[in-house]
DRENDO-1510 file (C-alpha; in Angstrom, 1 decimal, always signed):
<recs>
REC; n; res; u; v; w
REC; 1; MET; +0.0; +0.0; +0.0 .
REC; 2; LEU; +1.3; +3.4; -1.0 .
REC; 3; ARG; +1.4; +6.2; +1.6 .
REC; 4; PRO; -0.7; +9.3; +0.8 .
REC; 5; TYR; +2.3; +11.4; -0.3 .
REC; 6; GLN; +3.4; +8.6; -2.6 .
REC; 7; GLN; +0.0; +8.4; -4.2 .
REC; 8; GLN; +0.1; +12.2; -4.6 .
REC; 9; GLY; +3.6; +11.8; -6.2 .
REC; 10; ILE; +2.2; +9.5; -8.8 .
REC; 11; THR; -0.7; +11.9; -9.5 .
REC; 12; ASP; +1.8; +14.8; -9.9 .
REC; 13; ILE; +4.1; +12.7; -12.1 .
REC; 14; ARG; +1.1; +11.8; -14.4 .
REC; 15; ALA; +0.2; +15.5; -14.6 .
REC; 16; ALA; +3.8; +16.3; -15.6 .
REC; 17; PHE; +3.8; +13.7; -18.3 .
REC; 18; ALA; +0.9; +15.6; -19.9 .
REC; 19; ARG; +3.4; +18.4; -20.6 .
REC; 20; SER; +6.6; +16.5; -21.3 .
REC; 21; ARG; +7.8; +13.0; -22.3 .
REC; 22; SER; +10.6; +13.2; -19.6 .
REC; 23; VAL; +9.9; +13.8; -15.9 .
REC; 24; LEU; +12.3; +14.0; -13.0 .
REC; 25; TYR; +10.8; +13.1; -9.5 .
REC; 26; CYS; +12.6; +14.3; -6.4 .
REC; 27; LEU; +12.0; +12.6; -3.1 .
REC; 28; PRO; +14.3; +12.5; +0.0 .
REC; 29; THR; +16.2; +9.5; +1.0 .
REC; 30; GLY; +13.9; +7.1; +2.9 .
REC; 31; GLY; +10.8; +8.5; +1.2 .
REC; 32; GLY; +10.3; +5.4; -1.0 .
REC; 33; LYS; +11.3; +6.3; -4.5 .
REC; 34; THR; +11.6; +2.6; -5.5 .
REC; 35; HIS; +8.0; +2.0; -4.3 .
REC; 36; ILE; +6.8; +4.8; -6.5 .
REC; 37; PHE; +8.6; +3.8; -9.6 .
REC; 38; VAL; +7.5; +0.2; -9.1 .
REC; 39; GLU; +3.9; +1.4; -9.0 .
REC; 40; VAL; +4.5; +3.4; -12.2 .
REC; 41; ALA; +6.0; +0.4; -13.9 .
REC; 42; GLU; +3.1; -1.8; -12.9 .
REC; 43; ARG; +0.6; +0.8; -14.4 .
REC; 44; VAL; +2.6; +0.9; -17.6 .
REC; 45; ILE; +2.7; -2.9; -18.1 .
REC; 46; ASN; -1.0; -3.1; -17.2 .
REC; 47; ARG; -1.6; -1.0; -20.3 .
REC; 48; GLY; +0.5; -3.3; -22.4 .
REC; 49; GLY; +3.8; -1.4; -22.3 .
REC; 50; ARG; +7.3; -2.6; -21.6 .
REC; 51; VAL; +9.5; -1.0; -19.0 .
REC; 52; LEU; +13.3; -0.7; -18.7 .
REC; 53; VAL; +14.7; +0.2; -15.3 .
REC; 54; LEU; +18.3; +1.6; -15.3 .
REC; 55; GLU; +20.6; +1.3; -12.3 .
REC; 56; HIS; +24.3; +2.0; -11.9 .
REC; 57; ARG; +25.2; -0.5; -9.1 .
REC; 58; GLY; +24.6; -4.2; -8.6 .
REC; 59; GLU; +23.1; -3.6; -5.1 .
REC; 60; LEU; +20.5; -1.2; -6.7 .
REC; 61; VAL; +19.6; -3.8; -9.3 .
REC; 62; ALA; +19.0; -6.3; -6.5 .
REC; 63; GLN; +16.8; -3.9; -4.6 .
REC; 64; ALA; +14.7; -3.0; -7.7 .
REC; 65; VAL; +14.3; -6.7; -8.5 .
REC; 66; ARG; +13.1; -7.5; -4.9 .
REC; 67; LYS; +10.6; -4.6; -4.9 .
REC; 68; LEU; +9.2; -5.7; -8.3 .
REC; 69; ARG; +8.9; -9.3; -7.3 .
REC; 70; ALA; +7.1; -8.2; -4.1 .
REC; 71; VAL; +4.2; -6.9; -6.3 .
REC; 72; GLY; +4.2; -10.0; -8.5 .
REC; 73; ILE; +6.4; -8.8; -11.4 .
REC; 74; ASN; +9.3; -11.1; -12.3 .
REC; 75; PRO; +11.7; -8.9; -14.3 .
REC; 76; GLY; +14.5; -9.8; -16.6 .
REC; 77; VAL; +17.9; -8.7; -15.5 .
REC; 78; ILE; +20.8; -7.5; -17.7 .
REC; 79; SER; +23.7; -6.9; -15.4 .
REC; 80; ALA; +27.2; -8.3; -15.1 .
REC; 81; SER; +27.2; -7.5; -11.4 .
REC; 82; TYR; +24.0; -9.4; -10.5 .
REC; 83; GLN; +24.3; -13.1; -9.8 .
REC; 84; GLY; +21.8; -15.2; -11.6 .
REC; 85; ALA; +20.9; -12.4; -14.1 .
REC; 86; SER; +18.7; -13.7; -16.9 .
REC; 87; PHE; +16.7; -12.2; -19.8 .
REC; 88; THR; +14.4; -14.3; -21.9 .
REC; 89; GLY; +12.9; -11.6; -24.1 .
REC; 90; PHE; +9.4; -12.3; -22.8 .
REC; 91; GLU; +9.4; -10.2; -19.6 .
REC; 92; SER; +7.4; -7.0; -19.3 .
REC; 93; VAL; +10.1; -5.3; -17.2 .
REC; 94; VAL; +13.8; -5.4; -17.5 .
REC; 95; VAL; +16.2; -4.1; -14.8 .
REC; 96; ALA; +19.7; -3.4; -16.2 .
REC; 97; THR; +22.9; -1.7; -15.1 .
REC; 98; VAL; +23.8; +1.1; -17.4 .
REC; 99; GLN; +27.4; -0.1; -17.9 .
REC; 100; THR; +26.3; -3.6; -19.0 .
REC; 101; LEU; +23.4; -2.5; -21.2 .
REC; 102; ALA; +25.6; +0.0; -23.0 .
REC; 103; LYS; +27.7; -3.0; -24.3 .
REC; 104; ARG; +24.7; -5.2; -25.3 .
REC; 105; SER; +21.9; -5.1; -27.8 .
REC; 106; LEU; +18.3; -5.8; -26.9 .
REC; 107; PRO; +16.5; -8.1; -29.3 .
REC; 108; SER; +14.4; -6.4; -31.9 .
REC; 109; HIS; +11.2; -7.9; -30.5 .
REC; 110; TRP; +11.9; -6.4; -27.0 .
REC; 111; GLN; +12.2; -2.6; -27.0 .
REC; 112; PRO; +11.0; -0.5; -24.1 .
REC; 113; ASP; +8.2; +2.0; -24.2 .
REC; 114; PHE; +9.0; +3.5; -20.8 .
REC; 115; VAL; +12.4; +4.0; -19.2 .
REC; 116; ILE; +13.0; +4.6; -15.5 .
REC; 117; ALA; +16.3; +6.1; -14.5 .
REC; 118; ASP; +17.2; +5.5; -10.8 .
REC; 119; GLU; +19.6; +7.9; -9.2 .
REC; 120; CYS; +19.1; +10.1; -12.2 .
REC; 121; HIS; +21.4; +12.9; -11.2 .
REC; 122; LEU; +23.9; +10.7; -12.9 .
REC; 123; ALA; +22.1; +11.0; -16.2 .
REC; 124; CYS; +24.4; +13.6; -17.7 .
REC; 125; ALA; +27.3; +11.1; -17.8 .
REC; 126; ALA; +28.2; +10.0; -21.3 .
REC; 127; THR; +27.0; +6.4; -20.9 .
REC; 128; TRP; +23.7; +7.4; -19.5 .
REC; 129; ARG; +23.2; +10.1; -22.2 .
REC; 130; GLY; +24.0; +7.5; -24.9 .
REC; 131; LEU; +21.1; +5.4; -23.6 .
REC; 132; LEU; +18.5; +8.0; -22.6 .
REC; 133; LEU; +19.0; +10.5; -25.4 .
REC; 134; GLN; +20.1; +8.3; -28.3 .
REC; 135; ARG; +19.3; +4.6; -28.0 .
REC; 136; PHE; +16.0; +5.0; -26.2 .
REC; 137; ALA; +15.2; +8.6; -27.2 .
REC; 138; HIS; +11.7; +7.5; -28.4 .
REC; 139; CYS; +10.7; +6.3; -24.9 .
REC; 140; TRP; +8.8; +8.1; -22.2 .
REC; 141; ARG; +11.3; +8.4; -19.3 .
REC; 142; LEU; +11.0; +9.0; -15.6 .
REC; 143; GLY; +14.0; +9.9; -13.5 .
REC; 144; VAL; +14.1; +9.6; -9.7 .
REC; 145; THR; +16.6; +11.0; -7.2 .
REC; 146; ALA; +16.9; +12.5; -3.8 .
REC; 147; THR; +19.5; +15.0; -5.1 .
REC; 148; PRO; +18.7; +16.6; -8.5 .
REC; 149; GLU; +21.9; +18.5; -8.5 .
REC; 150; ARG; +25.4; +17.6; -9.7 .
REC; 151; LEU; +28.7; +18.5; -8.1 .
REC; 152; ASP; +30.0; +19.6; -11.5 .
REC; 153; GLY; +27.1; +22.1; -11.8 .
REC; 154; GLN; +25.9; +20.5; -15.1 .
REC; 155; GLY; +22.1; +20.8; -15.4 .
REC; 156; LEU; +19.7; +18.0; -16.0 .
REC; 157; GLY; +17.3; +20.0; -18.2 .
REC; 158; GLU; +18.6; +18.4; -21.4 .
REC; 159; VAL; +17.6; +14.9; -20.2 .
REC; 160; PHE; +14.4; +15.8; -18.3 .
REC; 161; GLY; +11.8; +18.3; -19.3 .
REC; 162; ARG; +9.8; +18.6; -16.0 .
REC; 163; LEU; +10.7; +18.5; -12.3 .
REC; 164; VAL; +8.2; +17.2; -9.7 .
REC; 165; LEU; +9.1; +17.8; -6.1 .
REC; 166; GLY; +7.9; +15.5; -3.3 .
REC; 167; PRO; +7.7; +16.4; +0.4 .
REC; 168; THR; +10.8; +17.5; +2.2 .
REC; 169; ILE; +12.7; +15.6; +4.9 .
REC; 170; SER; +11.2; +17.8; +7.6 .
REC; 171; GLN; +7.7; +17.2; +6.3 .
REC; 172; LEU; +8.2; +13.4; +6.1 .
REC; 173; THR; +9.6; +13.5; +9.7 .
REC; 174; GLU; +6.7; +15.5; +11.0 .
REC; 175; ALA; +4.3; +13.1; +9.4 .
REC; 176; GLY; +6.0; +10.1; +11.1 .
REC; 177; HIS; +7.4; +8.5; +8.0 .
REC; 178; LEU; +11.1; +9.2; +8.8 .
REC; 179; VAL; +12.7; +8.8; +12.2 .
REC; 180; PRO; +13.9; +12.1; +13.7 .
REC; 181; ALA; +17.7; +12.3; +13.4 .
REC; 182; LEU; +19.8; +13.0; +16.5 .
REC; 183; VAL; +23.1; +14.6; +15.3 .
REC; 184; TYR; +26.3; +14.7; +17.4 .
REC; 185; ALA; +29.4; +16.6; +16.2 .
REC; 186; PRO; +32.8; +15.4; +17.4 .
REC; 187; PRO; +35.8; +17.8; +17.3 .
REC; 188; ALA; +36.1; +18.9; +13.7 .
REC; 189; PRO; +39.3; +18.0; +11.8 .
REC; 190; ASP; +41.2; +20.9; +10.3 .
REC; 191; LEU; +40.5; +20.7; +6.6 .
REC; 192; SER; +41.5; +24.3; +5.8 .
REC; 193; GLY; +44.6; +23.2; +3.9 .
REC; 194; VAL; +42.8; +20.5; +1.8 .
REC; 195; ALA; +42.2; +21.4; -1.8 .
REC; 196; ILE; +38.6; +21.2; -3.3 .
REC; 197; ARG; +38.3; +19.5; -6.7 .
REC; 198; GLY; +35.0; +19.1; -8.5 .
REC; 199; GLY; +33.1; +20.3; -5.4 .
REC; 200; GLU; +34.7; +17.6; -3.1 .
REC; 201; PHE; +37.8; +17.6; -0.9 .
REC; 202; ALA; +40.8; +16.0; -2.6 .
REC; 203; VAL; +40.6; +12.4; -1.6 .
REC; 204; LYS; +44.2; +11.7; -0.6 .
REC; 205; ALA; +44.7; +14.9; +1.3 .
REC; 206; ALA; +41.4; +14.5; +3.1 .
REC; 207; ALA; +42.2; +10.9; +3.9 .
REC; 208; ASP; +45.5; +12.0; +5.5 .
REC; 209; VAL; +43.6; +14.3; +7.8 .
REC; 210; MET; +40.7; +12.0; +8.5 .
REC; 211; GLY; +43.1; +9.1; +9.3 .
REC; 212; GLY; +43.5; +10.6; +12.7 .
REC; 213; LEU; +39.9; +10.2; +13.4 .
REC; 214; VAL; +39.8; +6.6; +14.7 .
REC; 215; GLY; +39.5; +6.7; +18.4 .
REC; 216; ASP; +36.8; +9.4; +18.3 .
REC; 217; VAL; +34.7; +7.4; +15.9 .
REC; 218; VAL; +34.9; +4.2; +17.9 .
REC; 219; GLN; +34.6; +5.9; +21.3 .
REC; 220; HIS; +31.5; +7.8; +20.3 .
REC; 221; TYR; +29.8; +4.7; +18.8 .
REC; 222; HIS; +30.3; +2.9; +22.1 .
REC; 223; ARG; +29.1; +5.9; +24.0 .
REC; 224; LEU; +26.0; +6.8; +21.9 .
REC; 225; GLY; +25.0; +3.8; +19.9 .
REC; 226; ALA; +26.5; +0.6; +21.3 .
REC; 227; GLY; +24.7; -2.4; +19.9 .
REC; 228; ARG; +22.9; -0.4; +17.1 .
REC; 229; GLN; +23.3; -1.6; +13.5 .
REC; 230; ALA; +25.8; +0.9; +12.1 .
REC; 231; LEU; +27.3; +2.3; +8.9 .
REC; 232; ILE; +30.7; +3.9; +9.1 .
REC; 233; PHE; +32.0; +6.0; +6.2 .
REC; 234; ALA; +35.8; +6.0; +5.9 .
REC; 235; ALA; +37.9; +8.5; +3.9 .
REC; 236; SER; +40.2; +5.8; +2.4 .
REC; 237; ILE; +40.9; +2.1; +2.5 .
REC; 238; SER; +43.8; +2.6; +5.0 .
REC; 239; HIS; +41.4; +4.7; +7.2 .
REC; 240; ALA; +38.9; +1.8; +6.9 .
REC; 241; GLU; +41.5; -0.7; +7.9 .
REC; 242; GLN; +42.4; +1.4; +11.0 .
REC; 243; LEU; +38.7; +1.6; +12.0 .
REC; 244; GLN; +38.2; -2.1; +11.4 .
REC; 245; ALA; +41.1; -3.0; +13.7 .
REC; 246; SER; +39.6; -0.8; +16.4 .
REC; 247; PHE; +36.0; -1.9; +16.1 .
REC; 248; GLY; +36.9; -5.6; +15.9 .
REC; 249; SER; +35.2; -8.7; +14.5 .
REC; 250; SER; +31.6; -7.5; +15.1 .
REC; 251; PHE; +32.2; -5.0; +12.2 .
REC; 252; ALA; +33.1; -5.8; +8.6 .
REC; 253; THR; +34.5; -3.6; +5.8 .
REC; 254; VAL; +33.5; -3.3; +2.2 .
REC; 255; THR; +35.3; -1.3; -0.5 .
REC; 256; GLY; +35.3; -1.1; -4.3 .
REC; 257; LYS; +37.9; -4.0; -4.2 .
REC; 258; THR; +35.8; -6.3; -2.1 .
REC; 259; PRO; +34.7; -9.4; -4.2 .
REC; 260; ARG; +31.0; -9.2; -5.2 .
REC; 261; ALA; +30.0; -12.4; -3.3 .
REC; 262; GLU; +31.7; -11.2; -0.1 .
REC; 263; ARG; +30.1; -7.8; -0.3 .
REC; 264; SER; +26.6; -9.3; -0.7 .
REC; 265; GLN; +27.2; -11.6; +2.2 .
REC; 266; THR; +28.4; -8.8; +4.4 .
REC; 267; LEU; +25.5; -6.5; +3.6 .
REC; 268; ALA; +23.0; -9.4; +4.2 .
REC; 269; GLY; +24.7; -9.9; +7.6 .
REC; 270; LEU; +24.2; -6.3; +8.5 .
REC; 271; ALA; +20.5; -6.5; +7.5 .
REC; 272; SER; +20.0; -9.7; +9.5 .
REC; 273; GLY; +21.9; -8.6; +12.6 .
REC; 274; ALA; +24.7; -11.2; +12.2 .
REC; 275; ILE; +27.1; -8.2; +11.8 .
REC; 276; THR; +26.8; -5.1; +14.0 .
REC; 277; GLY; +28.2; -2.6; +11.6 .
REC; 278; VAL; +29.8; -2.1; +8.2 .
REC; 279; ILE; +32.7; +0.2; +7.4 .
REC; 280; ASN; +32.7; +1.3; +3.7 .
REC; 281; VAL; +34.7; +3.4; +1.4 .
REC; 282; GLY; +32.6; +5.0; -1.4 .
REC; 283; VAL; +30.4; +1.9; -1.8 .
REC; 284; LEU; +27.1; +2.6; +0.1 .
REC; 285; VAL; +26.8; +6.2; -1.0 .
REC; 286; GLU; +23.6; +6.0; -3.2 .
REC; 287; GLY; +20.4; +4.2; -2.9 .
REC; 288; PHE; +21.5; +1.7; -0.3 .
REC; 289; ASP; +18.4; +0.4; +1.5 .
REC; 290; CYS; +18.8; -1.2; +5.0 .
REC; 291; PRO; +16.1; -0.2; +7.5 .
REC; 292; ALA; +17.9; -2.1; +10.3 .
REC; 293; VAL; +20.6; +0.6; +10.4 .
REC; 294; SER; +20.1; +3.2; +13.1 .
REC; 295; TYR; +23.5; +4.7; +13.6 .
REC; 296; ILE; +25.8; +6.4; +11.0 .
</recs>
């Protein structure tokens, strides 16, 4: 069952499609963007259409597949990073990673009518543009994101014609849909000498500074959230290794170099409670869905 604001979001999206063939829907993290685009996909296929869902990470493919199956839709999957991916050509919905689909052709008898771009603030990247503006330019398209703004300042107006705004974080919190956040600030590291590149701190220089924040992170976790399922965001792999050594065996670490099967097993352990926390470096930054987590 969709929440009232999600139903309203679909109504607003439909109204926007009356004015444009490409719509961007913005909803804060935790608001349920996947639930909304699954409902949209279901409505499209009920009218005889085919839907292509584009993702950029294997974890996001898995989440979309789970949500689609929960409403009785068994999608095809085109993704080198998804174990057991299969596509017969007879599915009404296909979930694909952008990187894999860019290298493969769809059969002539299976072409989408409607494309859903998840985490669509990435849509200006060359691979995304090649799919959305060239290969599937004839399709209706819906983009969803919590952050319709890019660090490089590049606009999304060439890819999406209309912007639909959902409720804000404060509105969702006041309505009881998001848990109120308690924010604690430890002593701030001195980043005044760290260069900024592309809107972000230079990775190596920031990591050198943040590497000193090990004891504080561990100490404050045990003081404020001991036993809570936790996500820890490290500045570099070496920083993550220092944190891992301090947190001990109840925590695990995932990075871009972690084998796919091990990463999946670790995240499943976090969701089930078998692992107390996960330290990550640039992996769980977009679209990660784990309601068990209550400490970051």
